[in-house]
MARMAR-920776 format. One record per residue (C-alpha): residue in one letter; residue number from 1; y, x, z. Coordinates in nm, 4 decimals. Layout:
resn A resi NUM v Y u X w Z
...
END
This chain:
resn Q resi 1 v -3.7010 u -15.5393 w 9.7173
resn V resi 2 v -3.5596 u -15.7622 w 9.9891
resn Q resi 3 v -3.4582 u -16.1227 w 9.9410
resn L resi 4 v -3.2256 u -16.3005 w 10.1807
resn V resi 5 v -3.2010 u -16.6777 w 10.2147
resn E resi 6 v -2.9343 u -16.8393 w 10.4307
resn S resi 7 v -2.9517 u -17.1847 w 10.5834
resn G resi 8 v -2.7771 u -17.3917 w 10.8474
resn G resi 9 v -2.4388 u -17.4490 w 10.6910
resn G resi 10 v -2.2728 u -17.7877 w 10.6876
resn L resi 11 v -1.9747 u -17.9966 w 10.7890
resn V resi 12 v -1.8601 u -17.9925 w 11.1505
resn Q resi 13 v -1.5497 u -18.0977 w 11.3391
resn A resi 14 v -1.3165 u -17.8440 w 11.4911
resn G resi 15 v -1.4465 u -17.7327 w 11.8295
resn G resi 16 v -1.8048 u -17.7893 w 11.7242
resn F resi 17 v -2.0834 u -17.5441 w 11.6595
resn L resi 18 v -2.3357 u -17.4397 w 11.3969
resn R resi 19 v -2.6143 u -17.1851 w 11.3797
resn L resi 20 v -2.6757 u -17.0044 w 11.0558
resn S resi 21 v -3.0077 u -16.8421 w 10.9772
resn C resi 22 v -3.0939 u -16.5699 w 10.7288
resn A resi 23 v -3.4585 u -16.5262 w 10.6443
resn A resi 24 v -3.5509 u -16.1905 w 10.4924
resn S resi 25 v -3.8567 u -16.1254 w 10.2827
resn G resi 26 v -4.0176 u -15.7844 w 10.2534
resn S resi 27 v -4.1859 u -15.5790 w 10.5245
resn S resi 28 v -3.9007 u -15.3277 w 10.5362
resn A resi 29 v -3.6427 u -15.5945 w 10.6193
resn R resi 30 v -3.7030 u -15.5669 w 10.9914
resn Y resi 31 v -3.5737 u -15.2085 w 10.9781
resn Y resi 32 v -3.2514 u -15.3011 w 10.8042
resn A resi 33 v -2.9110 u -15.3457 w 10.9527
resn M resi 34 v -2.7942 u -15.7012 w 10.8873
resn G resi 35 v -2.4543 u -15.8559 w 10.8571
resn W resi 36 v -2.2682 u -16.1782 w 10.7966
resn F resi 37 v -1.9709 u -16.2072 w 10.5680
resn R resi 38 v -1.7639 u -16.5017 w 10.4555
resn Q resi 39 v -1.5431 u -16.5936 w 10.1656
resn A resi 40 v -1.2905 u -16.8734 w 10.1811
resn L resi 41 v -1.1671 u -17.0408 w 9.8658
resn G resi 42 v -0.9164 u -16.8171 w 9.6916
resn K resi 43 v -0.9664 u -16.5293 w 9.9331
resn E resi 44 v -1.1638 u -16.2078 w 9.9343
resn R resi 45 v -1.4945 u -16.1753 w 10.1097
resn E resi 46 v -1.4521 u -16.0559 w 10.4675
resn F resi 47 v -1.6756 u -15.9087 w 10.7328
resn V resi 48 v -1.7813 u -16.1368 w 11.0171
resn A resi 49 v -2.0470 u -15.9578 w 11.2206
resn S resi 50 v -2.3231 u -15.6998 w 11.1985
resn I resi 51 v -2.6303 u -15.6028 w 11.3958
resn S resi 52 v -2.8388 u -15.2863 w 11.3955
resn W resi 53 v -3.2067 u -15.2997 w 11.3085
resn S resi 54 v -3.3011 u -15.2793 w 11.6766
resn G resi 55 v -3.0502 u -15.5461 w 11.7746
resn Q resi 56 v -2.8898 u -15.3150 w 12.0276
resn T resi 57 v -2.5599 u -15.2698 w 11.8467
resn T resi 58 v -2.3419 u -15.5567 w 11.7329
resn V resi 59 v -1.9943 u -15.5568 w 11.5828
resn Y resi 60 v -1.7618 u -15.8515 w 11.5303
resn A resi 61 v -1.4436 u -15.9204 w 11.3429
resn D resi 62 v -1.1559 u -15.9857 w 11.5801
resn S resi 63 v -1.1168 u -16.3364 w 11.4418
resn V resi 64 v -1.4621 u -16.4427 w 11.5632
resn K resi 65 v -1.5092 u -16.2286 w 11.8713
resn D resi 66 v -1.6038 u -16.4354 w 12.1788
resn R resi 67 v -1.6873 u -16.7353 w 11.9583
resn F resi 68 v -1.9666 u -16.6104 w 11.7312
resn T resi 69 v -2.2886 u -16.4329 w 11.8275
resn I resi 70 v -2.5163 u -16.2439 w 11.5913
resn S resi 71 v -2.8797 u -16.1937 w 11.6852
resn R resi 72 v -3.2111 u -16.1211 w 11.5216
resn D resi 73 v -3.5800 u -16.1872 w 11.5660
resn N resi 74 v -3.7700 u -15.9087 w 11.3936
resn T resi 75 v -4.1012 u -16.0880 w 11.4439
resn K resi 76 v -3.9662 u -16.3572 w 11.2133
resn N resi 77 v -3.7538 u -16.1306 w 10.9906
resn T resi 78 v -3.4629 u -16.3627 w 11.0654
resn V resi 79 v -3.1016 u -16.3043 w 11.1617
resn Y resi 80 v -2.8867 u -16.5702 w 11.3222
resn L resi 81 v -2.5182 u -16.6382 w 11.3560
resn Q resi 82 v -2.4337 u -16.8763 w 11.6377
resn M resi 83 v -2.0852 u -17.0111 w 11.5747
resn N resi 84 v -1.9104 u -17.1893 w 11.8627
resn R resi 85 v -1.5638 u -17.3396 w 11.9001
resn L resi 86 v -1.5301 u -17.3575 w 11.5249
resn K resi 87 v -1.1845 u -17.3752 w 11.3702
resn P resi 88 v -1.0719 u -17.5065 w 11.0312
resn E resi 89 v -0.9950 u -17.1475 w 10.9315
resn D resi 90 v -1.3657 u -17.0674 w 10.9680
resn T resi 91 v -1.4287 u -17.2782 w 10.6580
resn A resi 92 v -1.5932 u -17.0550 w 10.3977
resn V resi 93 v -1.9133 u -16.9669 w 10.2214
resn Y resi 94 v -2.1107 u -16.7481 w 10.4581
resn Y resi 95 v -2.3255 u -16.4705 w 10.3191
resn C resi 96 v -2.6024 u -16.2710 w 10.4779
resn A resi 97 v -2.6315 u -15.9028 w 10.3870
resn G resi 98 v -2.8848 u -15.6329 w 10.4606
resn G resi 99 v -2.9193 u -15.2616 w 10.4120
resn P resi 100 v -3.0510 u -14.9349 w 10.5525
resn S resi 101 v -2.7449 u -14.8911 w 10.7712
resn V resi 102 v -2.4356 u -15.0820 w 10.8784
resn G resi 103 v -2.1851 u -15.0601 w 10.5967
resn R resi 104 v -2.4436 u -15.0042 w 10.3274
resn W resi 105 v -2.5190 u -15.3566 w 10.2170
resn D resi 106 v -2.7737 u -15.3347 w 9.9377
resn Y resi 107 v -2.8936 u -15.6933 w 9.9515
resn W resi 108 v -2.7093 u -16.0250 w 9.9625
resn G resi 109 v -2.8069 u -16.3856 w 10.0041
resn Q resi 110 v -2.6797 u -16.6718 w 9.7922
resn G resi 111 v -2.4488 u -16.8061 w 10.0619
resn T resi 112 v -2.4231 u -17.1243 w 10.2648
resn Q resi 113 v -2.1141 u -17.3447 w 10.2917
resn V resi 114 v -1.9529 u -17.4042 w 10.6287
resn T resi 115 v -1.6751 u -17.6611 w 10.6428
resn V resi 116 v -1.4786 u -17.7270 w 10.9602
resn S resi 117 v -1.2640 u -18.0399 w 10.9608
resn S resi 118 v -0.9530 u -18.0720 w 11.1751
END
């Protein structure tokens, strides 16, 4: 069993930045692909970014490409999402997900709120 706990959300002005963290418990977590998703109020959950277990392969949604960076530190079982040049439309609850491969998300965190004011 893997548990995921997000942190780092908050309120920021447009153009600002935040770094989200996702701490994973369980020795197998370091071998999992990890991803970030978000869900804005009244909208469906959408993919933001993913990273392979080795960290060598990353994928981004077009809406965040060149602004967000996903990374991981397997010695700490932690995945990060650096979010720069934030926009009001980035406002959402951000969720961390993990699984044996990209696209197979077996585990989810509880989410962390990111609010970007204009």
